[in-house]
C-alpha positions in Angstrom: 0.7 -64.0 43.0 -1.0 -63.0 39.8 1.0 -60.6 37.7 -0.6 -57.2 36.9 -2.1 -56.5 33.5 -0.6 -53.4 31.6 -2.1 -51.4 28.8 -0.2 -51.1 25.5 0.2 -47.3 26.0 1.8 -47.9 29.4 4.4 -50.3 28.0 5.2 -47.9 25.1 5.6 -45.0 27.6 7.9 -47.2 29.8 10.1 -48.2 26.8 10.4 -44.6 25.6 11.4 -43.5 29.1 14.1 -46.2 29.3 15.4 -45.3 25.8 15.6 -41.6 26.7 17.5 -42.3 29.8 20.2 -44.3 28.0 23.4 -42.2 27.8 24.6 -43.8 24.5 21.3 -43.6 22.7 20.6 -40.0 23.8 23.7 -38.6 21.9 24.5 -40.9 19.0 26.5 -40.5 15.8 25.2 -42.9 13.3 26.5 -43.6 9.8 24.3 -45.2 7.1 22.7 -44.9 3.7 19.5 -42.9 3.1 16.6 -45.0 2.0 12.9 -44.2 1.4 13.6 -40.5 1.6 10.4 -38.2 1.9 10.1 -34.5 2.5 6.7 -33.7 4.1 4.7 -30.6 3.3 5.6 -29.4 6.8 9.3 -29.6 5.8 9.9 -32.6 8.2 12.2 -35.2 6.6 11.3 -38.9 6.9 13.7 -41.6 5.8 15.6 -44.8 6.9 19.3 -45.2 7.6 20.6 -48.6 6.5 23.8 -50.6 6.1 24.4 -54.0 4.5 22.5 -55.9 7.3 19.9 -53.7 8.9 17.9 -50.4 8.8 16.4 -48.0 11.3 13.6 -45.4 10.7 14.7 -41.8 11.1 13.0 -38.4 11.2 14.5 -34.9 11.1 12.1 -32.1 12.1 11.8 -28.9 10.0 13.6 -26.7 12.7 16.7 -29.0 12.4 16.4 -29.6 8.7 16.7 -25.8 8.0 20.3 -26.0 9.3 21.4 -28.5 6.7 24.2 -27.3 4.3 23.3 -29.9 1.6 20.2 -31.5 0.1 19.7 -35.1 1.2 18.9 -37.6 -1.5 18.1 -41.3 -1.9 21.1 -43.6 -1.6 23.4 -40.9 -0.1 25.8 -42.0 2.6 25.6 -39.7 5.7 26.7 -39.3 9.3 23.7 -38.3 11.5 23.8 -37.0 15.0 20.8 -37.4 17.3 19.0 -39.8 19.7 17.0 -43.0 19.6 13.5 -42.9 21.1 10.1 -44.5 20.7 7.1 -43.2 18.8 4.4 -44.2 21.4 1.5 -44.2 19.0 2.8 -47.0 16.8 5.3 -48.6 19.2 8.1 -48.1 16.7 11.5 -46.9 17.8 13.3 -44.5 15.5 16.3 -42.2 15.2 15.6 -38.5 15.8 18.2 -36.6 13.8 19.5 -33.2 15.0 22.4 -32.7 12.6 23.5 -34.5 9.5 26.4 -34.2 7.0 27.5 -36.2 4.0 29.8 -39.1 4.9 33.4 -38.6 3.8 33.7 -34.9 4.5 33.2 -35.2 8.3 37.0 -34.9 8.7 36.9 -31.6 6.7 34.3 -30.2 9.0 36.3 -31.2 12.0 39.4 -29.6 10.5 37.4 -26.4 9.8 36.1 -26.2 13.3 39.5 -26.9 14.9 41.3 -24.2 12.8 38.5 -21.7 13.4 38.8 -22.2 17.2 42.6 -22.0 17.1 42.7 -18.7 15.1 39.8 -17.2 17.1 41.7 -17.9 20.4 44.7 -16.1 18.8 42.6 -13.1 18.2 42.9 -13.2 14.5 39.2 -12.6 14.0 38.9 -9.8 16.6 36.8 -6.8 15.6 39.6 -4.5 16.7 41.8 -5.8 13.9 39.3 -5.0 11.2 40.2 -2.2 8.8 37.5 0.1 7.5 36.4 -0.3 3.9 37.0 3.0 1.9 33.7 4.8 0.9 35.1 6.3 -2.3 37.8 4.0 -3.8 39.6 4.7 -7.0 41.2 1.3 -7.6 40.2 -2.2 -6.5 42.1 -5.4 -6.9 40.2 -8.6 -7.6 42.0 -11.8 -6.5 40.0 -14.5 -8.2 39.8 -16.8 -11.2 40.1 -15.0 -14.6 37.4 -17.3 -16.1 33.8 -17.9 -15.2 30.8 -15.8 -14.2 32.2 -14.3 -11.0 34.7 -11.9 -12.6 32.1 -10.9 -15.2 29.4 -10.2 -12.5 31.8 -8.1 -10.3 33.1 -6.1 -13.3 29.6 -5.3 -14.6 28.2 -4.3 -11.2 31.3 -2.1 -10.4 31.2 -0.3 -13.7 27.5 0.3 -13.5 27.8 1.8 -10.1 30.9 3.9 -10.9 32.0 4.1 -14.6 35.4 5.6 -13.6 36.5 2.9 -11.2 39.7 1.0 -12.0 39.7 -2.8 -11.5 42.9 -4.8 -11.5 42.5 -8.6 -11.9 45.1 -10.8 -10.2 44.4 -14.2 -11.7 44.6 -17.2 -9.3 43.3 -20.8 -9.1 40.4 -21.0 -6.6 40.3 -24.7 -6.1 42.7 -27.6 -6.3 45.9 -28.5 -4.6 47.8 -25.4 -5.7 44.9 -23.0 -5.1 45.8 -21.9 -1.5 49.4 -21.1 -2.5 48.2 -19.1 -5.5 45.7 -17.2 -3.4 48.3 -16.3 -0.9 50.7 -15.0 -3.6 47.9 -13.1 -5.3 47.0 -11.3 -2.0 50.7 -10.4 -1.5 50.9 -9.0 -5.1 47.7 -7.0 -4.5 49.1 -5.6 -1.3 52.2 -4.2 -3.2 49.9 -2.3 -5.6 48.5 1.2 -5.1 44.9 0.1 -4.5 42.2 1.1 -2.0 40.4 -2.2 -1.5 41.1 -5.9 -2.3 38.3 -8.4 -3.0 39.2 -12.1 -2.8 36.8 -15.0 -3.5 35.0 -17.3 -5.9 31.6 -18.6 -6.7 29.7 -21.4 -4.9 30.6 -25.0 -4.6 31.0 -28.0 -2.3 33.1 -27.8 0.8 35.9 -29.6 -1.0 35.8 -27.0 -3.8 35.8 -24.1 -1.3 38.5 -25.6 0.9 41.4 -23.4 -0.4 39.7 -20.6 1.5 39.7 -22.7 4.7 43.5 -23.0 4.7 45.4 -21.5 7.5 48.0 -19.9 5.2 45.2 -18.0 3.4 43.7 -16.7 6.6 47.0 -15.5 7.9 47.8 -13.8 4.5 44.4 -11.9 4.7 45.0 -10.9 8.3 48.5 -9.6 7.4 47.3 -7.3 4.5 47.8 -3.6 4.8 45.0 -2.9 2.4 41.4 -3.7 3.6 40.1 -7.1 2.3 36.6 -8.1 1.4 36.0 -11.9 1.4 33.4 -13.1 -1.1 33.4 -16.9 -1.2 30.5 -19.0 -2.4 26.8 -18.4 -1.6 25.2 -16.6 1.3 25.1 -19.7 3.4 28.8 -20.6 2.8 31.1 -19.5 5.6 34.9 -20.0 5.3 37.9 -19.2 7.5 38.7 -16.5 5.0 35.4 -14.8 5.8 36.3 -14.5 9.5 39.9 -13.3 8.8 38.8 -10.6 6.3 37.9 -7.0 7.2 34.4 -7.5 5.7 32.5 -10.6 4.6 30.2 -10.3 1.6 27.5 -13.0 1.1 28.3 -13.3 -2.6 30.9 -11.9 -5.1 28.2 -9.7 -6.6 27.4 -8.3 -3.2 31.1 -7.6 -2.7 31.2 -5.4 -5.7 28.2 -3.5 -4.4 29.8 -3.1 -0.9 33.1 -1.9 -2.3 32.0 0.5 -5.1 29.8 3.6 -4.4 26.9 4.5 -6.6 28.0 7.8 -8.2 24.5 8.8 -9.3 23.2 8.6 -5.7 26.2 10.6 -4.4 25.4 13.4 -6.9 21.8 13.4 -5.7 22.8 13.8 -2.1 25.1 16.7 -2.9 22.3 18.5 -4.8 20.0 18.0 -1.7 22.7 19.5 0.6 23.1 22.4 -1.8 19.4 23.2 -1.8 19.2 22.8 2.0 22.0 25.3 2.5 20.4 27.8 0.2 17.1 27.5 2.0 18.8 27.9 5.4 20.7 31.1 4.3 17.5 32.5 2.8 15.6 32.0 6.0 18.4 33.7 8.0 18.4 36.7 5.8 14.6 37.0 6.0 14.8 36.8 9.8 17.3 39.7 9.9 15.2 41.8 7.6 12.1 41.2 9.8 14.1 42.1 12.9 15.3 45.3 11.3 11.8 46.3 10.2 10.5 45.6 13.8 13.2 47.9 15.3 12.4 50.6 12.8 8.7 50.5 13.6 9.3 50.8 17.3 11.7 53.7 16.8 14.3 52.1 19.0 17.1 53.9 17.2 17.0 57.6 16.4 19.5 57.0 13.7 18.3 54.0 11.6 21.5 54.2 9.6 23.5 53.2 12.7 21.4 50.0 13.0 21.8 49.2 9.4 25.6 49.4 9.4 26.4 46.2 11.3 23.4 44.4 9.8 24.6 45.3 6.3 28.1 44.1 7.2 26.7 40.8 8.5 24.5 40.5 5.4 27.4 41.2 3.2 29.5 38.6 5.0 26.7 36.1 4.5 26.5 36.9 0.8 30.2 36.5 0.4 30.2 33.2 2.2 27.3 32.0 0.1 29.1 33.1 -3.1 32.4 31.4 -2.0 30.6 28.2 -1.1 28.7 28.2 -4.3 31.9 28.8 -6.4 33.8 26.1 -4.4 31.0 23.6 -4.9 30.8 24.2 -8.6 34.6 24.0 -9.0 34.5 20.6 -7.3 31.7 19.4 -9.4 33.4 20.7 -12.6 36.6 18.9 -11.7 34.7 15.7 -11.0 32.8 15.9 -14.3 36.0 16.6 -16.1 37.6 13.5 -14.6 34.6 11.4 -15.3 34.5 12.7 -18.9 38.1 11.7 -19.4 37.5 8.3 -17.9 34.4 7.8 -20.1 36.5 9.0 -23.1 39.1 6.4 -22.2 36.5 3.7 -21.9 35.1 4.6 -25.4 35.6 1.4 -27.4 36.8 3.4 -30.4 39.4 5.2 -28.4 42.0 2.4 -28.4 41.4 1.7 -32.1 42.4 5.3 -33.1 45.8 4.7 -31.3 46.5 1.7 -33.5 44.8 -1.1 -31.5 42.4 -3.5 -33.1 40.0 -6.3 -32.1 39.1 -9.6 -33.8 35.8 -11.2 -34.6 34.6 -14.3 -36.4 33.2 -13.8 -39.8 29.7 -14.0 -38.3 30.6 -11.1 -35.9 31.3 -12.9 -32.5 34.1 -11.1 -30.6 37.3 -13.2 -30.0 38.8 -12.6 -26.5 41.1 -15.7 -26.3 43.3 -17.7 -28.6 41.3 -20.8 -27.4 38.4 -19.5 -29.5 40.4 -19.8 -32.8 41.9 -22.4 -35.0 44.7 -22.3 -37.5 43.8 -21.5 -41.1 40.5 -20.0 -39.8 39.5 -16.6 -41.3 38.9 -13.7 -39.0 38.0 -10.0 -39.3 40.4 -7.4 -38.0 38.5 -4.3 -36.9 40.4 -0.9 -37.1 38.9 2.4 -36.3 38.1 3.2 -40.0 37.4 -0.2 -41.5 37.9 -4.0 -41.4 40.5 -6.4 -42.7 40.0 -10.1 -43.6 42.8 -12.2 -42.3 43.7 -15.9 -42.0 45.3 -17.4 -38.9 48.6 -19.1 -39.6 50.0 -19.8 -36.1 48.5 -19.7 -32.6 50.8 -19.0 -29.6 49.1 -19.1 -26.1 50.4 -16.7 -23.3 50.4 -18.5 -19.9 52.4 -16.0 -17.7 49.3 -15.3 -15.4 50.2 -11.6 -14.8 47.6 -9.2 -13.3 45.8 -7.1 -15.9 43.3 -4.3 -15.8 39.7 -5.5 -16.5 
């Protein structure tokens, strides 16, 4: 019996169907090194995965590539999850990647997911446990590294929004072996202070650098806080266990400062709008009563107009008294707020500490010195007092390493 003749497309379709039905090949974890990496204009990723002995073509479509938490590059070792199938047009089989992560941190992702599931089942992330963030805080504790751009950004944003806000820095390490223990201790120290809100976090980094905020001890310390906690770790796409345990997650440290600190100028604008609205409402009511009185008078409803005027005058007088009391109370409140703001601004005046005997140092060229690490022995510096400057030479440098919290 003569065997049937098949078309190439029929064979390719058959092989693809067989591959798609294979249980192992339909959900495969494959490790290898990225080779011939190309990003198409459509955002699809085309590359090969290879080891010492062989290679396989791979593709990751744009919809899946958008979920990547890293940027793939040539020669990088990865673990890819997907399925093996056939591209019928060319007859080439290839690996269709759904998820991918750098090889070597897969264990960290598994630990992250396991801890997240465990704490979620305990109810540690429940919405009912979340404490509200105060709208008008006076003092905020910042549990973060004392160096770097994060503390500078948060301080500048907070002071711009509310010049009178008090910020207390509790310095901790934010990466490394001892970071988790220091963060836990920093949170406990913040909880013993008279503060309204606590912000804990750091700038962006790899999963290894952010790992301290994925430690169980840190999550439980956050959940045990009596003060509300805002977690501000990494960039917008970074999610840590601390984010889920906190009362509020901020996408970045800068965003945390904006969420925690109200904008004073906007509040004053809203108060002025409310004041004007109250004035207009009272004015309309008085005009309504006057029109009603005139209507009664024209109809001659009352033989004695004075009898009609008595209760209206009393009501009008009562309204006038309420308006006056409300106006006086509003102005007293604004005057007290302005006085307090003035005192805070006076306290923040750079010259204010100098008149009390303090001084600050600069290099001879004028650069401000904020740390002993910026100086050397025998170097000449300028000592600025409130009424002049002194030229001094450094004889000895002693560095303070006690790590105590300070106002910033």
